[in-house]
C-alpha positions, 0 to 999 in steps of 0.5 A: 500500500505504501509503495502504491501511495509513493508511486502515486505521489511520484506520478503526481509530482511528475505530472505537475512538473510537465504541466509547469514546463508546458506553461513555461513553453506557452508563455515563451511562445505567446507572441506566436500563438495568434494566427497570421503571417509573421516576419523575421530576418531569415524566416523565408529561408527556413520556410523554404527549407521546410517546404523543400524537404516536404516536397522531396518526401512527397516525391518519395525521396528520403533522406533529402539532399537536394531541394529540387524546387529552388534555384528556379527548378535547377535544385539547391543542395542546401541539406548537404551543407546545412543540417536538416534533421530537426526540420522533419518535425515541421515536415511531419506537421505538414504531412498531417495537413497543417501549413508551413507557418503553423508547422514552423511555430510548432517546431519552435514550441517543441524546441522551447519545451525540450530546451527547458527540460534539458536545462533543468535536467542538466542543472539538477545533475550538477547541483542536486538542487531544484531551486537552482535548476528552476532559476537556471531553466528560466534564465536560459529558456527565457533569455533575451538573446534566445528571444532575439534569435526566435522573434527578430532574427529567425535564426532557427539553427541557433534556436535548435542549438540552444536546446542541446548546449546545457548537456555539454555543461552537465557532461563536462561537470560529471567527468571533471568533478562528478561521478565520471559516468555520464560521458555520453551526455557530451555525445548527445550534445554534440550530435544535437548541435551539429544537426542544428547549426554548424557554426554553433557546433564549432563554438560548442567544440571550442567551449569543450576544448577550452574547459578541458584545457583549463582542467588539464592537470585534473584530467591527467591525474585520473586515468578514468577521466582521460579514458571517458573524455577520449571515449566521448570524443570518439563516440561524438565523431561517430555519431555525427558521421552522417552529416560530417561525411556528407559535408566533407565529401561535397566540400572536397569535390567542388568550390562553393560561393561560401568558400570564395565570399569572405567577410572582412575583419572590419565587417566583423567589427561592425557587427559586434556590440558596442559597450553601451548596447551590451547593457541594453535590456530591450529586444531593440537598441536605441537605433531601433535595430535588433539588440546585440545584448544578453540582457542586464540580468544575466550580467548582474546575477552571476556576480553573486558567485563571490557572495557564496559562503564556505566556498572551499567546502563546495567542490562545484564552486571552482567549476562555476567560477571557471564558467563565470570567467569563461563567460566574461571572456566570451562576452568581451569578445562579442564587443567591438572593443575586441580587435575583430578587424585583425581576426580574419581567421574568424570571418566564418563567424559572420556576426560576433554577437553569435557568441551571445549564445555561449555567454548566455549559456555560461551566465545562466548556469552561474547565475542560477547557482550563485543567487540561490546559494549566496543568501540564507533565505533561499525560499524568498529569494527563489520566489522573488527571482522567479517573479523578476524573471517572468516580469522581464520576460513578459516585457521582452515578449511585449516588445516583439513586433511580429509583422510591423510592415503587414507583410503577407505570406506571398511577399514573405516567400518572394524573399531570398529563399536561398539566403545569399546562395552560399551553397551554390557551386562557384560559377553557377548560372540559372540560364539554360534550363533545357536538355540538349546535345552540345553537338546540336544546342538549338535542338531542345529535347523534351524531358520529364522532371520529378523532384531532382530526377530528370527522364527523357528519350535520346535518339541521336544515332550519329554522335557520342553522348554529350548532353547538357542537363539542367540540374545544379552540379553536386556530387551524388548525381548519377545517370544511366540509359536503358538502351533498345535491348533493355540493358542499363548502362551507367553514364558519366556525369561531370560539372559543366564549367560554363554554368555549374550544371550537369553534363553527360559525356560518353565516348559511345553512340547509344540511344534509349531512355536516359535518367538522371537523379540524385542518389546517396554516395558510398561515403554518405551511406557509410556515414549514415550507417556509422551514425545509426549503429553508434546511436543504437549502441549508445542507447543500448549501453545506457539501458544496460547500465541503468538496468544493472544499477536498478538490479543492484539497488533492488539487491541492496534493498532485499539485503536491508529488508532481510536484516530488518526481518531478522532483527524483528524475529530476534526481538520477538524471540 
């Protein structure tokens, strides 16, 4: 009976916890709840990604590597370079009959819910204190820069990355200062961030390396720490093989616009935050543009770290001190006081204010830990801080201008659907949308197109095959001909250097039905196989370890119960 009551009590607490998380999600997503077209800087680009992926799946293509509807039907290899794993959530809603706008909003709401859940779990793993966990979760999930990413910039990749970054902090703490058993948390963090946003992944890896370097002596004093960090690194690489192999193969095969169009050091400095703006606490700065601040609250609260008593008795204090110092350094780099004009090697970052994501992460953890532990009247501080965070967040959300210019959906989707075309091959042209032989370019060949697949009849019995195919060149396209005898013969495809389209060349004269389509390369298949096998293996390992732990606890309880029964029997005698 007592066991059932305890289980019911636990169930009630779990339901209450989930309901609070749902309420937090609705609160953070409030501006997106009404119907109507919304606007953010990169919104049309991400809508195009979702629509492109949904269209390819409708054509029976999975996984998706080419958005065949883009670049005027020539096909854009966005998924080859910009990870789209989590876009399938929005695509699923579209398959259920909802529009792209509703599906996008649902993706963001699910992301917000997961961000809150993961942050709470990560903080509680470190501190074992629910008050600290709640404050950290609120500060991080309702942070100013995260709101900027969602409602002003429309930076979906960064918003998705926010979800997994707390696992890095929890995983590193567990290895460096904790039980040193949960190395897999780092692996899941790396997998999630890599499949969200490549630049965020780069910053996350640097964060891990810096924290490991800071603790290098501590690591080398314990062989198990070295082993688990090594395992985490290897497993992380294996988990992201599906994306990494694809990306590297394409980059090695051809030059893209992103490779030749670089930002200057001066442009980096121009996009950095001024010192005055860094303390701004609104979604927009004094000039009316999107703020590049992380908010005053996150800058002030971590200072409470130095007010904590009994610092030497707290093993986690040094870890949070490291986070605070590192957070200050990252925040300082986001300012225009930093010599960005001399940092051309960092030009891939584009905007230094991207670093706000890392400083927000670090300061949220430090702030939550510091405020609760710096004061004796924890309950009052806890309630007061929740009220302050919610009020400030409500102010931020009230400043959201969803569509101040009244842009409708058609106008929104007439924007740059491929952003700046970073993943176009160098020399790409949208001219020549016909199939024709280079021997007779004036004679156009009619063709059928389904997604990124082109089919047509070829009947030239006088010349070797040398055909222009109106598809953007990416490695992975294959071509073949079914001749008059029903034989399938592979054709050689190459890049047409005049316009970066596909070109079929053969030294033989053949006629028949020609098909050109995108297929997974051997490298891509290998990468996907490695990732899937690794993911299943890690999950199986975690289940096995947990089952082993449960069995151990049950055995311990049985021994305890046996001792209690024996003592009772002895007393009765």
